[in-house]
C-alpha positions in Angstrom: 8.0 -15.8 6.5 11.5 -17.2 7.2 13.0 -20.3 6.2 15.7 -21.9 8.5 18.7 -22.7 6.3 21.7 -25.2 6.9 25.1 -23.4 6.7 27.6 -24.9 4.1 30.8 -26.4 6.2 33.8 -24.4 4.5 37.0 -25.8 4.1 40.6 -23.8 4.4 42.1 -22.7 1.2 45.2 -24.4 0.1 48.4 -22.7 0.2 50.7 -22.4 -3.1 52.9 -25.1 -2.3 50.1 -27.8 -1.5 48.4 -26.6 -4.7 51.4 -27.2 -6.9 51.6 -30.6 -5.1 48.2 -31.2 -6.1 48.5 -29.8 -9.7 51.7 -32.5 -10.2 49.6 -35.3 -8.9 46.9 -35.2 -11.2 48.6 -34.4 -14.4 50.6 -37.5 -13.1 47.1 -39.4 -13.0 46.2 -37.9 -16.6 48.9 -39.2 -18.5 48.6 -42.9 -16.8 51.7 -45.0 -14.9 55.3 -43.5 -15.9 56.9 -46.8 -16.3 60.1 -47.8 -19.3 57.2 -50.2 -20.7 54.2 -47.4 -20.9 57.2 -45.1 -22.8 58.4 -48.0 -25.2 54.9 -48.6 -26.2 54.1 -44.5 -26.6 57.1 -44.6 -28.9 55.9 -47.7 -31.3 52.4 -45.8 -31.1 53.6 -43.0 -32.9 52.1 -42.5 -36.4 54.6 -43.9 -39.5 55.6 -41.1 -42.3 53.3 -42.6 -44.8 54.2 -39.9 -47.2 57.6 -40.4 -47.1 57.3 -44.1 -48.0 55.1 -42.8 -50.9 57.5 -40.4 -52.4 59.8 -43.4 -52.4 57.7 -45.6 -54.3 56.6 -43.3 -56.9 60.4 -42.8 -57.4 60.8 -46.4 -58.1 58.0 -46.2 -60.3 59.3 -43.6 -62.4 62.6 -44.8 -62.6 61.0 -48.5 -63.9 59.0 -46.6 -66.3 62.1 -44.8 -67.9 64.2 -48.0 -68.2 61.8 -50.6 -69.1 60.5 -49.3 -72.4 64.1 -48.2 -73.4 65.1 -51.6 -73.2 61.9 -53.3 -74.8 62.6 -50.8 -77.5 66.1 -52.1 -78.4 64.9 -55.4 -78.7 62.0 -54.9 -80.7 62.8 -51.8 -83.6 66.5 -51.8 -83.9 69.6 -53.8 -82.4 72.0 -50.9 -83.4 70.2 -48.0 -83.1 66.9 -46.8 -81.5 66.4 -43.9 -83.5 64.3 -43.5 -86.6 66.3 -42.9 -89.6 66.2 -43.4 -93.7 67.8 -46.4 -93.2 65.4 -47.8 -90.6 62.4 -46.2 -91.2 61.0 -49.2 -93.0 61.5 -51.2 -89.8 58.3 -49.1 -88.6 54.9 -50.8 -88.4 52.4 -49.8 -91.1 49.0 -50.0 -89.7 46.1 -51.3 -92.1 44.6 -47.7 -93.1 41.6 -49.5 -94.7 40.1 -51.4 -92.0 36.4 -53.2 -93.1 37.0 -52.2 -96.8 37.0 -56.1 -97.5 33.3 -56.2 -96.4 32.0 -53.3 -98.2 29.5 -54.7 -101.1 30.8 -54.0 -104.1 29.7 -54.7 -107.8 30.7 -57.8 -109.6 32.6 -57.6 -112.0 34.3 -54.7 -110.5 34.2 -51.4 -111.7 37.1 -50.3 -113.7 39.4 -48.0 -112.2 43.3 -46.9 -112.4 45.6 -44.6 -110.8 49.1 -43.4 -111.8 52.3 -43.7 -109.2 55.3 -42.1 -110.1 58.8 -43.4 -108.5 59.5 -42.9 -105.0 63.2 -43.2 -105.9 65.6 -42.6 -108.9 69.1 -43.0 -108.4 72.4 -43.7 -110.6 74.8 -46.4 -110.6 78.1 -46.6 -112.4 80.1 -49.9 -113.6 82.9 -47.8 -114.7 82.9 -46.0 -111.0 81.4 -49.4 -108.8 82.1 -47.4 -105.7 80.7 -43.7 -106.6 77.2 -42.7 -104.6 75.1 -40.2 -106.9 73.2 -38.4 -104.0 70.3 -36.2 -104.4 72.1 -33.4 -103.4 73.5 -32.3 -106.6 70.2 -31.0 -107.4 69.2 -29.7 -104.1 68.2 -25.8 -104.5 68.9 -22.8 -101.5 65.9 -21.0 -100.5 65.0 -18.7 -97.6 64.1 -21.1 -95.6 67.2 -23.5 -96.1 67.8 -26.6 -98.5 65.2 -28.2 -100.5 65.7 -31.2 -102.8 63.1 -31.1 -105.8 61.3 -34.4 -106.9 62.6 -34.0 -110.2 65.6 -37.0 -110.9 67.9 -37.2 -113.6 67.5 -40.9 -115.7 70.8 -41.4 -117.5 71.5 -45.0 -119.5 74.7 -45.9 -120.7 76.7 -48.5 -121.6 78.2 -48.2 -118.2 75.7 -46.5 -116.0 72.1 -47.5 -115.3 69.4 -46.1 -113.1 67.8 -47.5 -110.3 64.0 -47.0 -109.8 61.8 -47.7 -107.2 58.1 -47.9 -106.5 55.5 -48.3 -103.9 51.8 -49.7 -104.6 49.2 -47.6 -103.0 45.5 -47.5 -102.4 43.3 -50.9 -101.4 42.0 -53.2 -104.0 44.6 -52.2 -106.8 46.6 -55.2 -107.3 47.3 -55.0 -110.6 50.1 -52.6 -111.7 51.5 -51.7 -115.0 54.9 -50.3 -115.6 55.1 -47.6 -118.1 57.8 -46.0 -120.1 57.7 -43.4 -122.4 60.3 -41.8 -124.7 59.4 -39.2 -127.6 60.3 -39.5 -131.2 63.7 -38.0 -130.5 65.0 -41.1 -128.8 64.1 -43.0 -132.1 66.5 -40.7 -134.3 70.1 -41.0 -134.8 72.3 -40.9 -132.5 69.9 -43.3 -130.1 70.1 -46.9 -130.9 71.1 -49.9 -128.9 68.1 -51.7 -126.5 67.2 -51.1 -123.4 66.6 -53.7 -120.4 64.4 -53.8 -117.8 65.1 -55.9 -114.8 63.2 -56.9 -111.4 65.7 -56.4 -108.6 66.0 -58.1 -105.6 64.8 -55.6 -102.9 61.6 -55.2 -101.1 62.6 -52.2 -98.8 63.0 -48.8 -100.1 66.8 -48.0 -100.6 69.0 -45.3 -99.4 70.3 -42.8 -102.4 73.0 -41.7 -99.9 74.6 -45.2 -100.0 73.6 -46.9 -103.2 75.9 -47.5 -105.6 77.0 -50.0 -108.2 78.6 -52.5 -105.7 75.6 -51.9 -103.2 73.0 -52.2 -105.7 70.3 -55.0 -105.1 71.1 -58.1 -107.7 69.2 -58.8 -110.6 66.0 -61.3 -110.4 64.3 -61.2 -113.9 64.4 -59.6 -117.4 61.0 -58.0 -117.4 61.8 -56.5 -121.1 63.8 -55.2 -123.9 63.1 -51.8 -125.3 64.3 -51.3 -128.8 65.7 -47.6 -129.4 65.9 -46.4 -133.0 62.1 -46.9 -134.0 60.4 -43.5 -133.1 58.5 -42.9 -129.9 58.8 -45.6 -127.4 56.0 -46.8 -125.6 56.7 -49.8 -123.4 54.5 -51.5 -120.5 54.4 -54.5 -118.6 51.7 -56.0 -116.3 52.3 -58.1 -112.9 50.6 -58.5 -109.5 51.6 -56.1 -106.7 50.2 -56.0 -103.1 49.1 -53.0 -101.1 52.1 -51.5 -99.9 54.6 -53.4 -101.4 57.9 -51.9 -102.6 58.5 -52.5 -106.3 62.4 -52.3 -107.4 63.4 -51.9 -111.2 66.8 -51.0 -112.8 67.2 -49.8 -116.2 70.4 -50.5 -118.3 71.7 -50.7 -121.9 71.6 -54.3 -123.3 75.3 -55.9 -123.6 76.4 -55.2 -127.3 76.0 -58.9 -127.9 72.8 -59.2 -127.0 71.6 -55.8 -129.0 73.4 -56.9 -132.2 77.0 -55.7 -131.7 75.2 -51.9 -131.4 77.4 -50.2 -128.6 75.6 -46.6 -128.8 72.8 -47.0 -126.6 72.3 -43.7 -124.6 69.2 -42.3 -122.9 68.9 -39.5 -120.9 66.1 -37.2 -119.3 64.7 -35.4 -116.3 62.2 -37.2 -114.4 58.7 -35.0 -113.6 55.3 -35.5 -113.4 53.6 -33.7 -116.1 55.4 -34.6 -119.6 57.6 -37.3 -121.7 59.6 -38.8 -121.5 58.7 -40.5 -118.5 58.5 -43.9 -116.7 55.6 -44.1 -113.9 53.5 -47.0 -112.9 49.7 -47.6 -113.4 47.7 -49.5 -110.7 44.5 -51.4 -111.6 41.4 -52.6 -109.5 40.9 -55.5 -108.9 37.8 -55.8 -106.6 
């Protein structure tokens, strides 16, 4: 059975010129009206180069971080030199090493404890040559890796020369210090006479041996004691209070002849080591 079908009406094909004209109109209608206002608005709506702005901000931040800490360190640590040297190392903050030690239960009365410490500085000064600096270089030794300065130091006490000694009180709860000076029997024989004076000097910071001379030495504060020579073995000690991390400074010298009975023959000399006499050292006693 056949069904009647309705034929579609065909339109004639466009030639090439009409097709190109229609394409131009279609593209113009898609982009919108081409007016000066629309073109300006389109330029303003372009995305901002945020990456460029981020780079500029990061650069400014890096410059600020490199400049301001340096300015702060110049005013906080040192006014003349921002480098850490032997002369200004004492300006560095020494944080507390014993946090919470005061909260630990301890027996009462405290258990007696003690420890020995040795000088952190031994340096000679000479009143006959007041500008002379006796540096540590004269005891330096050459090894395969370079130059080293041993811990051994010379102590020399004459009518014109004296020895500057410094200690640092260490540990926690050991705040009674006792200065000890031990001389063997040879210093009590003939040729070693007179008396030694032990003086506390006015310095609470580490001294620099490379610039220490008789003219630059700290002034004396008080005489701690007198050590007579010529009476056999010498064992002298004196107790005093000291705080943790405190620097203690002393001067050993011959007493003037008018104070030592007119005897000008004071002369003492030894090499300071840590395991034999003669020696000068400090003993710290527990206080808690």
